[in-house]
N, C-alpha and C positions, 0 to 999 in steps of 0.2 A: 685530507690531503688530496690534491688533484691527481688525475690519471697520469699526467706528464711527470709530476714529481715522484710518483710511485715507480714508474718505469726507470727514470733517471737514477733513483736511489738504488734500484736493483743492479743497474749497470755500473754505478760509481763505487759501490762498496768494495767489490773485489779489486778494482783498480787501485783504490786508495789504500787498501790493506797491503797490497803488494808494494806500494811506495812507502809504507810505514806511517800512513796518515789516517786520521779519524774524520769521518763525515759528521759535521756539526748540524748543518741545515741545508735544505734546498728551497729556493724560492723561484717561482715561475710567474712573472708579473708583466702586465702591459703598462708602459709609461709613455703617454702620448700615443704616437702611432707605432712605437717599437715594442717588441717583446724581449724580455731579459730572462735568461736562465742563470741564476746565481747559485753557486755551489760554495759553501763555507766549509773550510777544512782546518784541522789543527793537529798538533802532536804535543807531547809532553813538554818539549823544549821550546815550543812555539814554531810557527811556520815562517819561512822567508820567501822572497820573490822566486827563488829557484824551485822551491816546493810547489808553489802555485803554478809556475810555468810547466813543470813536468806533469802535474795533475791535469792541467788544462789541455796539454797536448794529447795525453793518453785518452782522456775523456772525450775530447773532440773527435778523435779517430773512431772511437766506439760509437759515438752518437751519429757520425756520418755513415757508419756501416749499418746500424740498426734503423736510423732515421725515424725516431718516434714522434718528432714534431713536424707537422705538415707545412709550416711556413717559416720564413726567415726569423732569426732571433740572434741575440748577442749572448755568448757564453762568457760569464765572469766567474773566475775561481779566485777566492781570497780568504784571508783570515777573518774570523768573526769580529776581531778587534778587542780592545781592552775592556770594553763594556758589553761583552757578548751576552746574548740572551740565555737564560736558563729555562729550558722548556721540558726536558725529559728528566726522569728520576736520576739517571746517570749524571746529568749536568749538576744537579743539586749535590749528589754524593761527591763529585769532584770539586765542588766549591766550598766544602766544609773548611772552616778556618779563614775564609776569605770575606771581604767586605762586599755586601750586596745591597741592591735597592729592589723593593718588592711592593706590589699593589695587590689588594684583595678585592673580591667581588662585593663583599659586605664587611662591615666593621668587625674587628676583633679587639675587644676591650676598648671600644670607642675609636679605634684607629683603622684607616684603610691604606696608609702608606707606611712603610718601614724601611729604615736604612741602618744597617749595622752589620755585625759579624755573624755569619752563619755558624752556629755552634754544633748543630746536629740535624740529621735527617734520617728517619727510620722507614721511609716509604709512605708514611701516613701523616707525619707531623714534622713541620719545620720549626726548629728552635733557633731564634735569632736574638742576639743581644744588641739593644739599641741604647745609645748614649743620649740622655735627656739632660742638657746643661751639664751639671757636675755629677750626676748619678747615672747608673746603668740599670736598665730594666730588661728582663728576659721575657719574650713572648713565645708562646707555643701556638703555631698557626696550622690548621688542617690543610694538607696539600690541595684538597679539592677546592679550597677557597682562594687559591692563588690565581689572580687574573693575569699578572705578568711579573717577571723577575729577570734581573740581569746582574752581572758583576758590576761593581761601581768603583770609582776612584775616590779614595778617601783623602780629604783635604785637612 
């Protein structure tokens, strides 16, 4: 995590907690000639445009006061979306029972991509049920082998 995202996380957490929101992720990236500070927020019922507006206003005030970024940037506060990434252990715990898409660094039982229902997560192992044509198969995947994971929309 970069120094900027660490500082912004420290500033954002108490503000978001006060607003009843959770911090999902912070990105600080350069796209073309512009810098973007993206703060993804959520709450149990989901966030709306008002939640994003309130959080953006409060966070912007604090960032202007502390001024941790030495150059111009765009602040974007939004929901992580329907196919939000699963990065932290808490994300996996909250996704139990939901449909996910996951890639591993190395094959597990000959597979590197998995799409199915997250059945269980104990902090070390992810248990996912995958539908293969007309049958279901359960995989147990070590958490440290996960390259990326996100919620997925099931068709």
